[in-house]
C-alpha positions, 0 to 999 in steps of 0.5 A: 113263488106264484103270482096272479097276473090276470083274472078272468071276469065274465059279466053276464050279458042281458041275452043269457051269454057272457061278455067273454063268449061274445067277444072272445078276442080284442079284435072281435071287440074292436071290430064291433066298436068300428062298426058302431063308430062308422054308424054314428059318424054317418048320423053325425054327417047327416045332422051336420049337413042339415045344420050347415046347409040351413046356415049356408042358405041363411048366410047367403041371404044376408050378404055377409061374405065372411059368414058365408065363407066360414059356413062354406068351409065348415060344410066342406070340412064336415064332408071331408071328415066323413069321407076320410072315415068312409075310405079308411074303412074301405082301405082296411077292407081291401088290405083284409081281402088282399092279405087274408088277414081278418082285421074287421070281420069279427072272426078272429 
């Protein structure tokens, strides 16, 4: 008895190639996703610094110490979150260089 376990589906891309030729392995797809997620994290980080910076300035003038502390904590948390994402990417790059195993370079 023969069973069909998988079906290969190539979805045409807008530039004339298929998804299967552009992303031949899951690692290549994951690499592109991590790159886009890093860019999105940077954009969100800049937006959060602008918003929380404005809130920090407005709460500092109001004299409400609780609001000022909450805004400072939110700003510090946003910066720590971005640094966590940035340094995790750097650590992955270091592991890749030391071991020689391509993790996020898209050449799997």
